[in-house]
MARTOR-474038 format. One record per residue: residue number from 1; residue in one letter; x, y, z of N, C-alpha, C in turn. Coordinates in nm, 4 decimals, decimal comma. Example, Ala and Ser with C-alpha at 12.3 -4.5 7.8 and 13.67 -1.06 7.14 Angstrom:
MARTOR-474038
+------+------+----------+----------+----------+----------+----------+----------+----------+----------+----------+
| dopa | kedo |      n_u |      n_v |      n_w |     ca_u |     ca_v |     ca_w |      c_u |      c_v |      c_w |
+------+------+----------+----------+----------+----------+----------+----------+----------+----------+----------+
|    1 |    A |   1,3190 |  -0,5690 |   0,7800 |   1,2300 |  -0,4500 |   0,7800 |   1,3200 |  -0,3300 |   0,7800 |
|    2 |    S |   1,2850 |  -0,2250 |   0,7080 |   1,3670 |  -0,1060 |   0,7140 |   1,2900 |   0,0030 |   0,7870 |
+------+------+----------+----------+----------+----------+----------+----------+----------+----------+----------+
This chain:
MARTOR-474038
+------+------+----------+----------+----------+----------+----------+----------+----------+----------+----------+
| dopa | kedo |      n_u |      n_v |      n_w |     ca_u |     ca_v |     ca_w |      c_u |      c_v |      c_w |
+------+------+----------+----------+----------+----------+----------+----------+----------+----------+----------+
|    1 |    M |  -4,3027 |   1,6282 |  -1,7409 |  -4,3824 |   1,7427 |  -1,7786 |  -4,4900 |   1,7644 |  -1,6730 |
|    2 |    T |  -4,5156 |   1,8911 |  -1,6413 |  -4,6220 |   1,9254 |  -1,5473 |  -4,7080 |   2,0358 |  -1,6070 |
|    3 |    L |  -4,8272 |   2,0452 |  -1,5519 |  -4,9208 |   2,1516 |  -1,5870 |  -4,9423 |   2,2291 |  -1,4582 |
|    4 |    E |  -4,9091 |   2,3586 |  -1,4596 |  -4,9154 |   2,4400 |  -1,3388 |  -4,9919 |   2,5682 |  -1,3671 |
|    5 |    K |  -5,0605 |   2,6192 |  -1,2649 |  -5,1349 |   2,7439 |  -1,2813 |  -5,0377 |   2,8552 |  -1,3195 |
|    6 |    A |  -5,0697 |   2,9251 |  -1,4267 |  -4,9862 |   3,0371 |  -1,4712 |  -5,0008 |   3,1544 |  -1,3749 |
|    7 |    Q |  -4,8952 |   3,2318 |  -1,3623 |  -4,8929 |   3,3500 |  -1,2761 |  -4,8824 |   3,4746 |  -1,3636 |
|    8 |    S |  -4,9363 |   3,5856 |  -1,3140 |  -4,9397 |   3,7083 |  -1,3942 |  -4,8008 |   3,7540 |  -1,4376 |
|    9 |    N |  -4,6984 |   3,7279 |  -1,3575 |  -4,5628 |   3,7694 |  -1,3958 |  -4,5039 |   3,6819 |  -1,5064 |
|   10 |    E |  -4,5787 |   3,5816 |  -1,5521 |  -4,5337 |   3,4947 |  -1,6606 |  -4,6005 |   3,5290 |  -1,7946 |
|   11 |    A |  -4,6796 |   3,6357 |  -1,7956 |  -4,7541 |   3,6728 |  -1,9165 |  -4,6609 |   3,7008 |  -2,0343 |
|   12 |    E |  -4,5513 |   3,7689 |  -2,0121 |  -4,4580 |   3,8000 |  -2,1223 |  -4,3984 |   3,6722 |  -2,1812 |
|   13 |    A |  -4,3539 |   3,5821 |  -2,0946 |  -4,2940 |   3,4563 |  -2,1417 |  -4,3970 |   3,3739 |  -2,2176 |
|   14 |    L |  -4,5187 |   3,3673 |  -2,1666 |  -4,6237 |   3,2918 |  -2,2341 |  -4,6610 |   3,3555 |  -2,3676 |
|   15 |    T |  -4,6591 |   3,4875 |  -2,3738 |  -4,6874 |   3,5573 |  -2,4993 |  -4,5827 |   3,5237 |  -2,6043 |
|   16 |    S |  -4,4574 |   3,5228 |  -2,5660 |  -4,3493 |   3,4913 |  -2,6586 |  -4,3652 |   3,3494 |  -2,7142 |
|   17 |    I |  -4,3975 |   3,2545 |  -2,6269 |  -4,4174 |   3,1160 |  -2,6704 |  -4,5408 |   3,1064 |  -2,7587 |
|   18 |    S |  -4,6487 |   3,1720 |  -2,7177 |  -4,7725 |   3,1717 |  -2,7958 |  -4,7475 |   3,2262 |  -2,9359 |
|   19 |    R |  -4,6748 |   3,3349 |  -2,9451 |  -4,6451 |   3,3960 |  -3,0754 |  -4,5698 |   3,2963 |  -3,1636 |
|   20 |    R |  -4,4649 |   3,2346 |  -3,1097 |  -4,3877 |   3,1382 |  -3,1889 |  -4,4738 |   3,0190 |  -3,2298 |
|   21 |    A |  -4,5544 |   2,9708 |  -3,1378 |  -4,6371 |   2,8527 |  -3,1657 |  -4,7390 |   2,8811 |  -3,2753 |
|   22 |    F |  -4,8160 |   2,9882 |  -3,2596 |  -4,9213 |   3,0158 |  -3,3571 |  -4,8655 |   3,0619 |  -3,4909 |
|   23 |    E |  -4,7560 |   3,1351 |  -3,4888 |  -4,6986 |   3,1796 |  -3,6159 |  -4,6321 |   3,0649 |  -3,6917 |
|   24 |    S |  -4,6007 |   2,9553 |  -3,6222 |  -4,5460 |   2,8380 |  -3,6916 |  -4,6542 |   2,7624 |  -3,7679 |
|   25 |    D |  -4,7811 |   2,8006 |  -3,7493 |  -4,8907 |   2,7339 |  -3,8200 |  -4,8846 |   2,7526 |  -3,9712 |
|   26 |    V |  -4,7987 |   2,8429 |  -4,0192 |  -4,7823 |   2,8557 |  -4,1639 |  -4,7315 |   2,7239 |  -4,2221 |
|   27 |    L |  -4,6691 |   2,6415 |  -4,1399 |  -4,6211 |   2,5102 |  -4,1838 |  -4,7348 |   2,4094 |  -4,1960 |
|   28 |    W |  -4,8529 |   2,4439 |  -4,1421 |  -4,9644 |   2,3493 |  -4,1345 |  -5,0894 |   2,4010 |  -4,2037 |
|   29 |    G |  -5,0749 |   2,5000 |  -4,2907 |  -5,1884 |   2,5435 |  -4,3708 |  -5,2293 |   2,6884 |  -4,3554 |
|   30 |    A |  -5,1764 |   2,7589 |  -4,2564 |  -5,2121 |   2,9004 |  -4,2396 |  -5,1613 |   2,9799 |  -4,3583 |
|   31 |    S |  -5,2376 |   3,0799 |  -4,3980 |  -5,1991 |   3,1613 |  -4,5133 |  -5,0870 |   3,2596 |  -4,4804 |
|   32 |    G |  -5,0606 |   3,2809 |  -4,3530 |  -4,9550 |   3,3711 |  -4,3110 |  -4,9448 |   3,3703 |  -4,1599 |
|   33 |    P |  -4,8483 |   3,4428 |  -4,1040 |  -4,8350 |   3,4476 |  -3,9589 |  -4,9589 |   3,5094 |  -3,8950 |
|   34 |    G |  -4,9941 |   3,4596 |  -3,7801 |  -5,1095 |   3,5108 |  -3,7072 |  -5,1562 |   3,4082 |  -3,6062 |
|   35 |    G |  -5,2680 |   3,4378 |  -3,5447 |  -5,3206 |   3,3463 |  -3,4445 |  -5,4522 |   3,3962 |  -3,3916 |
|   36 |    P |  -5,5028 |   3,3302 |  -3,2896 |  -5,6300 |   3,3709 |  -3,2311 |  -5,6166 |   3,5053 |  -3,1588 |
|   37 |    P |  -5,7280 |   3,5680 |  -3,1270 |  -5,7225 |   3,6979 |  -3,0587 |  -5,6316 |   3,6941 |  -2,9359 |
|   38 |    G |  -5,5428 |   3,7923 |  -2,9277 |  -5,4565 |   3,8070 |  -2,8115 |  -5,3371 |   3,7147 |  -2,8065 |
|   39 |    Y |  -5,3167 |   3,6342 |  -2,9087 |  -5,2062 |   3,5381 |  -2,9044 |  -5,0702 |   3,6065 |  -2,8886 |
|   40 |    D |  -5,0596 |   3,7314 |  -2,9357 |  -4,9323 |   3,8039 |  -2,9330 |  -4,9346 |   3,9248 |  -2,8398 |
|   41 |    S |  -5,0276 |   3,9259 |  -2,7445 |  -5,0438 |   4,0395 |  -2,6532 |  -5,0231 |   3,9964 |  -2,5084 |
|   42 |    A |  -4,9216 |   4,0530 |  -2,4440 |  -4,8968 |   4,0225 |  -2,3033 |  -5,0126 |   4,0705 |  -2,2161 |
|   43 |    E |  -5,0749 |   4,1815 |  -2,2558 |  -5,1899 |   4,2322 |  -2,1802 |  -5,3049 |   4,1318 |  -2,1860 |
|   44 |    W |  -5,3320 |   4,0771 |  -2,3050 |  -5,4377 |   3,9772 |  -2,3189 |  -5,4050 |   3,8537 |  -2,2358 |
|   45 |    Q |  -5,2794 |   3,8084 |  -2,2428 |  -5,2384 |   3,6897 |  -2,1667 |  -5,2564 |   3,7137 |  -2,0164 |
|   46 |    A |  -5,2189 |   3,8325 |  -1,9689 |  -5,2326 |   3,8636 |  -1,8261 |  -5,3793 |   3,8603 |  -1,7840 |
|   47 |    K |  -5,4681 |   3,9127 |  -1,8686 |  -5,6112 |   3,9090 |  -1,8363 |  -5,6625 |   3,7657 |  -1,8355 |
|   48 |    A |  -5,6175 |   3,6849 |  -1,9311 |  -5,6592 |   3,5448 |  -1,9353 |  -5,6111 |   3,4704 |  -1,8107 |
|   49 |    I |  -5,4904 |   3,4995 |  -1,7659 |  -5,4376 |   3,4373 |  -1,6442 |  -5,5273 |   3,4723 |  -1,5253 |
|   50 |    E |  -5,5752 |   3,5967 |  -1,5233 |  -5,6585 |   3,6432 |  -1,4127 |  -5,8003 |   3,5844 |  -1,4170 |
|   51 |    F |  -5,8583 |   3,5733 |  -1,5362 |  -6,0005 |   3,5409 |  -1,5455 |  -6,0332 |   3,3989 |  -1,5920 |
|   52 |    A |  -5,9377 |   3,3275 |  -1,6478 |  -5,9640 |   3,1923 |  -1,6974 |  -5,8814 |   3,0924 |  -1,6173 |
|   53 |    H |  -5,9002 |   2,9667 |  -1,6459 |  -5,8107 |   2,8632 |  -1,5957 |  -5,6959 |   2,8572 |  -1,6961 |
|   54 |    Y |  -5,5853 |   2,9193 |  -1,6608 |  -5,4705 |   2,9294 |  -1,7507 |  -5,3560 |   2,8517 |  -1,6868 |
|   55 |    F |  -5,3089 |   2,7518 |  -1,7580 |  -5,2001 |   2,6680 |  -1,7093 |  -5,0781 |   2,6859 |  -1,7978 |
|   56 |    K |  -4,9621 |   2,6809 |  -1,7356 |  -4,8378 |   2,6769 |  -1,8123 |  -4,7952 |   2,5306 |  -1,8220 |
|   57 |    I |  -4,7378 |   2,4954 |  -1,9348 |  -4,6831 |   2,3623 |  -1,9562 |  -4,5342 |   2,3728 |  -1,9263 |
|   58 |    V |  -4,4875 |   2,2946 |  -1,8300 |  -4,3485 |   2,3007 |  -1,7867 |  -4,2801 |   2,1677 |  -1,8195 |
|   59 |    F |  -4,1672 |   2,1781 |  -1,8889 |  -4,0907 |   2,0598 |  -1,9278 |  -3,9455 |   2,0840 |  -1,8904 |
|   60 |    N |  -3,8895 |   1,9942 |  -1,8117 |  -3,7508 |   2,0082 |  -1,7645 |  -3,7261 |   2,1454 |  -1,7019 |
|   61 |    G |  -3,8231 |   2,1914 |  -1,6223 |  -3,8100 |   2,3176 |  -1,5505 |  -3,8322 |   2,4428 |  -1,6330 |
|   62 |    Q |  -3,8695 |   2,4282 |  -1,7580 |  -3,8859 |   2,5415 |  -1,8498 |  -4,0314 |   2,5504 |  -1,8956 |
|   63 |    I |  -4,0848 |   2,6729 |  -1,9017 |  -4,2187 |   2,6922 |  -1,9585 |  -4,2081 |   2,6724 |  -2,1093 |
|   64 |    V |  -4,2866 |   2,5763 |  -2,1614 |  -4,2802 |   2,5467 |  -2,3052 |  -4,4151 |   2,5654 |  -2,3740 |
|   65 |    G |  -4,5178 |   2,6040 |  -2,2986 |  -4,6485 |   2,6224 |  -2,3603 |  -4,7531 |   2,6627 |  -2,2592 |
|   66 |    G |  -4,8772 |   2,6656 |  -2,3076 |  -4,9877 |   2,7051 |  -2,2216 |  -5,1183 |   2,6401 |  -2,2650 |
|   67 |    V |  -5,2114 |   2,6359 |  -2,1714 |  -5,3459 |   2,5828 |  -2,1946 |  -5,4437 |   2,6763 |  -2,1256 |
|   68 |    I |  -5,5499 |   2,7132 |  -2,1967 |  -5,6540 |   2,7991 |  -2,1396 |  -5,7865 |   2,7241 |  -2,1466 |
|   69 |    V |  -5,8554 |   2,7181 |  -2,0328 |  -5,9824 |   2,6476 |  -2,0212 |  -6,0876 |   2,7421 |  -1,9649 |
|   70 |    F |  -6,2075 |   2,7359 |  -2,0240 |  -6,3210 |   2,8127 |  -1,9730 |  -6,4292 |   2,7172 |  -1,9250 |
|   71 |    P |  -6,4762 |   2,7346 |  -1,8011 |  -6,5914 |   2,6551 |  -1,7574 |  -6,7175 |   2,7075 |  -1,8243 |
|   72 |    K |  -6,7996 |   2,6160 |  -1,8719 |  -6,9240 |   2,6536 |  -1,9395 |  -7,0472 |   2,6152 |  -1,8574 |
|   73 |    G |  -7,0264 |   2,5485 |  -1,7443 |  -7,1356 |   2,5103 |  -1,6555 |  -7,1744 |   2,3638 |  -1,6663 |
|   74 |    E |  -7,2191 |   2,3087 |  -1,5562 |  -7,2723 |   2,1726 |  -1,5481 |  -7,1809 |   2,0676 |  -1,6113 |
|   75 |    G |  -7,0535 |   2,0685 |  -1,5745 |  -6,9603 |   1,9681 |  -1,6228 |  -6,9068 |   1,9922 |  -1,7629 |
|   76 |    H |  -6,9404 |   2,1061 |  -1,8232 |  -6,8955 |   2,1387 |  -1,9594 |  -6,7778 |   2,2355 |  -1,9501 |
|   77 |    Y |  -6,6678 |   2,1990 |  -2,0160 |  -6,5493 |   2,2845 |  -2,0219 |  -6,5086 |   2,3044 |  -2,1671 |
|   78 |    E |  -6,4595 |   2,4242 |  -2,1962 |  -6,4110 |   2,4550 |  -2,3296 |  -6,2595 |   2,4691 |  -2,3259 |
|   79 |    L |  -6,1926 |   2,3919 |  -2,4090 |  -6,0494 |   2,4098 |  -2,4273 |  -6,0343 |   2,5263 |  -2,5240 |
|   80 |    A |  -6,0065 |   2,6430 |  -2,4694 |  -6,0020 |   2,7643 |  -2,5505 |  -5,8716 |   2,7747 |  -2,6293 |
|   81 |    R |  -5,7653 |   2,7186 |  -2,5742 |  -5,6355 |   2,7333 |  -2,6400 |  -5,5362 |   2,6359 |  -2,5803 |
|   82 |    I |  -5,4554 |   2,5779 |  -2,6654 |  -5,3371 |   2,5031 |  -2,6229 |  -5,2264 |   2,5389 |  -2,7208 |
|   83 |    F |  -5,1082 |   2,5653 |  -2,6692 |  -4,9950 |   2,5975 |  -2,7563 |  -4,8664 |   2,5489 |  -2,6926 |
|   84 |    I |  -4,7754 |   2,5063 |  -2,7790 |  -4,6450 |   2,4575 |  -2,7358 |  -4,5400 |   2,5187 |  -2,8265 |
|   85 |    D |  -4,4309 |   2,5609 |  -2,7674 |  -4,3199 |   2,6186 |  -2,8426 |  -4,2804 |   2,5212 |  -2,9536 |
|   86 |    P |  -4,2656 |   2,5699 |  -3,0770 |  -4,2297 |   2,4810 |  -3,1877 |  -4,1021 |   2,3996 |  -3,1634 |
|   87 |    A |  -4,0111 |   2,4508 |  -3,0820 |  -3,8882 |   2,3764 |  -3,0522 |  -3,9181 |   2,2470 |  -2,9765 |
|   88 |    F |  -4,0400 |   2,2347 |  -2,9214 |  -4,0774 |   2,1169 |  -2,8432 |  -4,1898 |   2,0369 |  -2,9092 |
|   89 |    H |  -4,2210 |   2,0680 |  -3,0351 |  -4,3236 |   1,9928 |  -3,1068 |  -4,2746 |   1,8502 |  -3,1314 |
|   90 |    R |  -4,3693 |   1,7599 |  -3,1514 |  -4,3441 |   1,6205 |  -3,1893 |  -4,2699 |   1,5427 |  -3,0810 |
|   91 |    Q |  -4,2931 |   1,5808 |  -2,9537 |  -4,2313 |   1,5097 |  -2,8416 |  -4,3366 |   1,4511 |  -2,7476 |
|   92 |    G |  -4,4645 |   1,4600 |  -2,7857 |  -4,5709 |   1,4051 |  -2,7021 |  -4,6196 |   1,4984 |  -2,5930 |
|   93 |    L |  -4,5687 |   1,6203 |  -2,5901 |  -4,6070 |   1,7127 |  -2,4834 |  -4,7522 |   1,7571 |  -2,4959 |
|   94 |    G |  -4,8013 |   1,7753 |  -2,6181 |  -4,9407 |   1,8141 |  -2,6370 |  -5,0353 |   1,7078 |  -2,5850 |
|   95 |    R |  -5,0059 |   1,5836 |  -2,6150 |  -5,0876 |   1,4712 |  -2,5673 |  -5,0857 |   1,4644 |  -2,4142 |
|   96 |    Q |  -4,9671 |   1,4791 |  -2,3555 |  -4,9556 |   1,4780 |  -2,2092 |  -5,0312 |   1,5951 |  -2,1481 |
|   97 |    A |  -5,0186 |   1,7126 |  -2,2081 |  -5,0876 |   1,8310 |  -2,1555 |  -5,2388 |   1,8121 |  -2,1610 |
|   98 |    M |  -5,2887 |   1,7558 |  -2,2706 |  -5,4332 |   1,7316 |  -2,2819 |  -5,4800 |   1,6349 |  -2,1737 |
|   99 |    R |  -5,4035 |   1,5293 |  -2,1484 |  -5,4403 |   1,4339 |  -2,0436 |  -5,4431 |   1,5041 |  -1,9078 |
|  100 |    L |  -5,3404 |   1,5845 |  -1,8795 |  -5,3332 |   1,6526 |  -1,7505 |  -5,4437 |   1,7561 |  -1,7330 |
|  101 |    V |  -5,4766 |   1,8299 |  -1,8384 |  -5,5820 |   1,9306 |  -1,8249 |  -5,7167 |   1,8626 |  -1,8021 |
|  102 |    E |  -5,7418 |   1,7516 |  -1,8702 |  -5,8672 |   1,6801 |  -1,8472 |  -5,8728 |   1,6262 |  -1,7043 |
|  103 |    E |  -5,7603 |   1,5773 |  -1,6536 |  -5,7553 |   1,5275 |  -1,5158 |  -5,7743 |   1,6397 |  -1,4135 |
|  104 |    A |  -5,7392 |   1,7619 |  -1,4504 |  -5,7525 |   1,8759 |  -1,3590 |  -5,8989 |   1,9136 |  -1,3343 |
|  105 |    F |  -5,9894 |   1,8608 |  -1,4170 |  -6,1322 |   1,8904 |  -1,4045 |  -6,2095 |   1,7587 |  -1,3948 |
|  106 |    P |  -6,2011 |   1,6933 |  -1,2772 |  -6,2613 |   1,5607 |  -1,2629 |  -6,4136 |   1,5595 |  -1,2747 |
|  107 |    D |  -6,4773 |   1,6750 |  -1,2648 |  -6,6237 |   1,6812 |  -1,2787 |  -6,6679 |   1,6931 |  -1,4242 |
|  108 |    A |  -6,5726 |   1,6997 |  -1,5166 |  -6,6061 |   1,7199 |  -1,6585 |  -6,6832 |   1,6009 |  -1,7143 |
|  109 |    T |  -6,7909 |   1,6317 |  -1,7833 |  -6,8654 |   1,5309 |  -1,8591 |  -6,8662 |   1,5662 |  -2,0071 |
|  110 |    R |  -6,8228 |   1,6883 |  -2,0390 |  -6,8206 |   1,7325 |  -2,1786 |  -6,7085 |   1,8339 |  -2,1979 |
|  111 |    W |  -6,6285 |   1,8116 |  -2,3009 |  -6,5245 |   1,9045 |  -2,3425 |  -6,5558 |   1,9495 |  -2,4841 |
|  112 |    T |  -6,5368 |   2,0779 |  -2,5129 |  -6,5513 |   2,1278 |  -2,6487 |  -6,4287 |   2,2119 |  -2,6833 |
|  113 |    L |  -6,4035 |   2,2226 |  -2,8133 |  -6,2931 |   2,3049 |  -2,8632 |  -6,3175 |   2,3312 |  -3,0097 |
|  114 |    D |  -6,2431 |   2,4267 |  -3,0635 |  -6,2473 |   2,4509 |  -3,2070 |  -6,1048 |   2,4659 |  -3,2587 |
|  115 |    T |  -6,0914 |   2,4464 |  -3,3868 |  -5,9616 |   2,4592 |  -3,4525 |  -5,9859 |   2,5066 |  -3,5949 |
|  116 |    P |  -5,8949 |   2,5843 |  -3,6526 |  -5,9164 |   2,6334 |  -3,7891 |  -5,9260 |   2,5188 |  -3,8905 |
|  117 |    R |  -6,0134 |   2,5360 |  -3,9874 |  -6,0304 |   2,4341 |  -4,0923 |  -5,9030 |   2,4129 |  -4,1714 |
|  118 |    W |  -5,8244 |   2,5175 |  -4,1907 |  -5,7030 |   2,5053 |  -4,2709 |  -5,5934 |   2,4251 |  -4,2011 |
|  119 |    N |  -5,6025 |   2,4066 |  -4,0695 |  -5,4940 |   2,3416 |  -3,9963 |  -5,4923 |   2,1919 |  -4,0276 |
|  120 |    T |  -5,3860 |   2,1455 |  -4,0882 |  -5,3784 |   2,0070 |  -4,1341 |  -5,3360 |   1,9084 |  -4,0262 |
|  121 |    R |  -5,2929 |   1,9563 |  -3,9088 |  -5,2467 |   1,8619 |  -3,8069 |  -5,3409 |   1,8468 |  -3,6891 |
|  122 |    T |  -5,4137 |   1,9510 |  -3,6509 |  -5,4888 |   1,9424 |  -3,5256 |  -5,6128 |   1,8533 |  -3,5298 |
|  123 |    P |  -5,6881 |   1,8443 |  -3,6401 |  -5,8057 |   1,7566 |  -3,6354 |  -5,7717 |   1,6120 |  -3,5981 |
|  124 |    S |  -5,6700 |   1,5550 |  -3,6595 |  -5,6349 |   1,4159 |  -3,6272 |  -5,5804 |   1,4042 |  -3,4849 |
|  125 |    F |  -5,5113 |   1,5080 |  -3,4377 |  -5,4614 |   1,5080 |  -3,3000 |  -5,5782 |   1,4994 |  -3,2025 |
|  126 |    Y |  -5,6774 |   1,5872 |  -3,2179 |  -5,7915 |   1,5867 |  -3,1262 |  -5,8720 |   1,4575 |  -3,1389 |
|  127 |    Q |  -5,8888 |   1,4075 |  -3,2601 |  -5,9633 |   1,2826 |  -3,2783 |  -5,8910 |   1,1661 |  -3,2116 |
|  128 |    S |  -5,7589 |   1,1659 |  -3,2134 |  -5,6830 |   1,0585 |  -3,1481 |  -5,7005 |   1,0612 |  -2,9964 |
|  129 |    L |  -5,7455 |   1,1741 |  -2,9437 |  -5,7681 |   1,1887 |  -2,7997 |  -5,9149 |   1,1670 |  -2,7620 |
|  130 |    G |  -5,9955 |   1,1230 |  -2,8574 |  -6,1350 |   1,0928 |  -2,8291 |  -6,2331 |   1,2027 |  -2,8601 |
|  131 |    Y |  -6,1887 |   1,3091 |  -2,9252 |  -6,2777 |   1,4181 |  -2,9639 |  -6,3430 |   1,3835 |  -3,0971 |
|  132 |    T |  -6,4682 |   1,4231 |  -3,1120 |  -6,5459 |   1,3965 |  -3,2323 |  -6,5785 |   1,5285 |  -3,3011 |
|  133 |    L |  -6,5640 |   1,5309 |  -3,4312 |  -6,6026 |   1,6480 |  -3,5094 |  -6,7547 |   1,6575 |  -3,5073 |
|  134 |    I |  -6,8079 |   1,7715 |  -3,4588 |  -6,9533 |   1,7860 |  -3,4474 |  -7,0091 |   1,8935 |  -3,5397 |
|  135 |    G |  -6,9229 |   1,9649 |  -3,6103 |  -6,9735 |   2,0662 |  -3,7016 |  -6,8682 |   2,1679 |  -3,7383 |
|  136 |    Q |  -6,9155 |   2,2724 |  -3,8055 |  -6,8302 |   2,3820 |  -3,8478 |  -6,8988 |   2,5139 |  -3,8155 |
|  137 |    D |  -6,8189 |   2,6146 |  -3,7919 |  -6,8702 |   2,7492 |  -3,7710 |  -6,7767 |   2,8420 |  -3,8476 |
|  138 |    G |  -6,8183 |   2,8815 |  -3,9658 |  -6,7313 |   2,9632 |  -4,0499 |  -6,6060 |   2,8851 |  -4,0836 |
|  139 |    G |  -6,4918 |   2,9388 |  -4,0490 |  -6,3648 |   2,8733 |  -4,0775 |  -6,3155 |   2,7809 |  -3,9687 |
|  140 |    L |  -6,4020 |   2,7482 |  -3,8729 |  -6,3609 |   2,6641 |  -3,7609 |  -6,4266 |   2,5271 |  -3,7665 |
|  141 |    L |  -6,3513 |   2,4253 |  -3,7253 |  -6,4062 |   2,2921 |  -3,7024 |  -6,4359 |   2,2816 |  -3,5535 |
|  142 |    L |  -6,5533 |   2,2294 |  -3,5198 |  -6,5974 |   2,2181 |  -3,3804 |  -6,5856 |   2,0725 |  -3,3357 |
|  143 |    F |  -6,5232 |   2,0525 |  -3,2217 |  -6,5027 |   1,9185 |  -3,1673 |  -6,5632 |   1,9084 |  -3,0278 |
|  144 |    E |  -6,5982 |   1,7854 |  -2,9920 |  -6,6580 |   1,7584 |  -2,8615 |  -6,6087 |   1,6229 |  -2,8127 |
|  145 |    K |  -6,5954 |   1,6129 |  -2,6810 |  -6,5658 |   1,4855 |  -2,6160 |  -6,6633 |   1,4726 |  -2,5008 |
|  146 |    R |  -6,7463 |   1,3696 |  -2,5060 |  -6,8430 |   1,3441 |  -2,3987 |  -6,7952 |   1,2278 |  -2,3147 |
|  147 |    L |  -6,8132 |   1,2423 |  -2,1854 |  -6,7743 |   1,1387 |  -2,0904 |  -6,8977 |   1,0936 |  -2,0143 |
|  148 |    S |  -6,9255 |   0,9652 |  -2,0144 |  -7,0433 |   0,9174 |  -1,9440 |  -7,0221 |   0,9226 |  -1,7931 |
|  149 |    H |  -6,8952 |   0,9103 |  -1,7527 |  -6,8583 |   0,9237 |  -1,6117 |  -6,7389 |   1,0175 |  -1,6038 |
|  150 |    P |  -6,7436 |   1,1173 |  -1,5182 |  -6,6328 |   1,2131 |  -1,5115 |  -6,4960 |   1,1478 |  -1,4950 |
|  151 |    K |  -6,4877 |   1,0326 |  -1,4296 |  -6,3569 |   0,9703 |  -1,4067 |  -6,2895 |   0,9246 |  -1,5354 |
|  152 |    E |  -6,3598 |   0,9259 |  -1,6491 |  -6,3020 |   0,8836 |  -1,7760 |  -6,2063 |   0,9881 |  -1,8329 |
|  153 |    C |  -6,1979 |   1,1065 |  -1,7753 |  -6,1084 |   1,2097 |  -1,8264 |  -5,9671 |   1,1541 |  -1,8384 |
|  154 |    G |  -5,9027 |   1,1902 |  -1,9462 |  -5,7639 |   1,1532 |  -1,9658 |  -5,7436 |   1,0139 |  -2,0189 |
|  155 |    Q |  -5,8483 |   0,9379 |  -2,0363 |  -5,8323 |   0,8010 |  -2,0870 |  -5,8394 |   0,7985 |  -2,2363 |
+------+------+----------+----------+----------+----------+----------+----------+----------+----------+----------+
């Protein structure tokens, strides 16, 4: 598995995967199909590719997911989104992608992310990777991972 910078001509493929991934959340507590803003919009994905750190997750030569990261300044990065095609769930790809994205930002001393409160699988996933629940904002759980030395990323 590799993590590679997404290209604008891949926006449609990433949108299709994003749609399948987020709409499969009905299996994990979502009240119905849906997802975060722009999850099903190729235009939104293309803009994110242009303006954010947007990586495609490639497994056996095939795009199977994506990761979007926003720099927040002074070693702080926000994991804005990670998604993997449901056909590739439960194979360790999410864990590998998280390790690779953290390694891609060796200056990171703090990572933050949020996940819906209703999602029954993601809180334990993030906690297993060293993220700590730091609060709630409406329907979201807020997580943080602090690193005393940037080289600790991915450990």
